[in-house]
C-alpha positions in Angstrom: 15.8 -2.4 12.7 14.2 0.1 10.4 11.9 0.1 7.3 12.7 2.0 4.2 12.0 2.0 0.5 14.2 -0.4 -1.5 17.1 0.8 -3.6 19.0 -0.9 -6.5 21.8 -1.6 -4.1 19.3 -4.0 -2.3 19.0 -6.2 -5.3 21.3 -9.0 -4.2 19.5 -9.3 -0.8 16.0 -9.1 -2.3 17.1 -11.7 -5.0 18.2 -14.0 -2.2 14.9 -13.6 -0.4 13.0 -14.2 -3.6 15.0 -17.4 -4.1 13.8 -18.5 -0.7 10.2 -18.1 -2.0 11.0 -20.3 -4.9 11.7 -17.5 -7.4 15.3 -18.2 -8.4 17.2 -16.5 -11.2 16.2 -12.9 -10.7 19.7 -11.6 -11.0 19.3 -10.6 -14.6 16.4 -8.2 -14.0 16.0 -7.5 -10.3 17.6 -4.0 -10.5 15.3 -2.9 -13.3 12.3 -4.2 -11.4 13.3 -2.2 -8.3 13.7 0.9 -10.5 10.3 0.2 -12.1 8.6 0.0 -8.7 10.4 3.1 -7.3 8.9 5.3 -10.1 5.5 3.6 -10.2 3.1 5.7 -8.1 0.9 2.7 -7.5 3.7 0.5 -6.1 5.9 0.4 -3.0 8.8 -1.9 -2.3 9.9 -1.7 1.3 12.8 -3.4 3.0 13.5 -4.1 6.7 17.1 -3.4 7.5 19.2 -4.5 10.5 22.3 -2.3 10.6 23.2 -2.4 6.9 21.7 -5.9 6.1 18.3 -6.3 4.3 16.4 -8.9 6.4 13.0 -8.7 4.8 10.8 -7.0 2.2 7.2 -6.4 1.2 6.0 -5.5 -2.3 2.8 -3.6 -2.4 0.6 -2.5 -5.3 -2.3 -0.1 -5.0 -5.3 -0.8 -7.2 -7.9 1.9 -7.8 -11.5 0.6 -7.8 -14.1 2.3 -10.0 -17.1 0.5 -8.5 -16.1 0.7 -4.8 -15.4 3.6 -2.5 -12.2 2.1 -1.2 -9.3 0.9 -3.2 -7.3 -2.3 -2.9 -3.7 -2.9 -1.8 -2.2 -6.1 -3.0 0.8 -7.8 -1.2 2.5 -9.5 -4.1 5.7 -10.6 -2.3 6.5 -10.7 1.4 9.5 -12.4 2.9 11.6 -12.3 6.1 15.0 -14.0 6.2 14.9 -17.3 8.1 17.2 -16.1 10.9 14.9 -13.1 11.7 11.5 -14.8 11.7 9.6 -14.6 14.9 11.4 -11.4 15.9 8.8 -8.8 14.8 10.3 -8.1 11.3 7.2 -9.3 9.5 4.9 -7.4 11.9 6.9 -4.2 11.3 6.6 -4.6 7.5 2.9 -5.4 7.8 2.4 -2.3 10.0 4.1 0.0 7.5 2.2 -1.6 4.6 -1.1 -1.2 6.3 -0.4 2.4 7.1 0.5 3.1 3.4 -2.6 1.3 2.3 -4.8 3.3 4.6 -3.1 6.6 3.5 -3.9 5.7 -0.1 -7.6 5.1 0.7 -7.5 1.3 0.6 -10.0 -0.5 2.7 -9.0 -4.0 1.5 -5.7 -5.8 1.3 -5.2 -8.8 -1.0 -2.5 -11.2 -0.1 -1.1 -13.2 -3.0 0.6 -16.6 -2.3 1.6 -18.8 -5.1 0.5 -22.4 -4.8 4.0 -23.7 -5.5 5.4 -22.2 -2.3 6.8 -24.7 0.2 5.5 -22.8 3.3 2.3 -20.8 2.6 1.6 -17.9 4.9 -0.9 -18.4 7.7 -3.6 -15.8 7.7 -4.7 -14.8 11.2 -8.1 -13.5 12.1 -8.4 -11.9 15.6 -12.0 -11.0 16.5 -13.1 -7.6 15.4 -9.9 -6.7 13.5 -10.7 -7.6 9.9 -12.8 -9.9 7.7 -11.1 -12.4 5.4 -12.6 -13.7 2.2 -10.7 -16.5 0.4 -10.8 -15.4 -3.2 -8.9 -18.4 -4.6 -6.2 -20.8 -3.5 -3.7 -18.1 -4.1 -5.4 -14.8 -3.0 -7.1 -13.8 0.2 -8.9 -10.5 0.6 -8.7 -8.8 3.9 -11.3 -6.1 4.7 -9.7 -3.6 7.2 -11.9 -2.9 10.2 -9.5 -1.0 12.4 -5.9 0.0 12.6 -4.7 -2.9 14.9 -4.7 -5.5 12.1 -2.0 -8.2 12.0 -2.9 -10.1 8.9 0.1 -12.4 8.2 2.1 -14.7 10.3 5.8 -14.4 9.2 6.7 -16.9 6.6 
């Protein structure tokens, strides 16, 4: 398995993963959204690939902060195909996302989870790794403390 930036050719697989998150009907616009994220310097769309099959993805947005020294990274969408859950795919996507966030000067990661989701992500808090603040029912803010953070269970 490897992690890479998403391409338009990944649109069908990403659309299927989005449908599993209760976002059906993306076929009409998903390629344009992938193109939009690829050219946006404050966004990254990464996919996990097993051989030639997309088995997971994470959508990141970097948000500059004028009143804080560190910026924010928001995880807007994060999904691993059912057959690959519990096999380290989510951890690999999280690791890459955290590395990109740190490289961009982010010291917080916000995790968005829509309240309509069937299975909401479980946020883990190992001692000394990070601090979590529940911002709302849909967003949790994670303050990075060190590089060994694992902040989402695969869902």
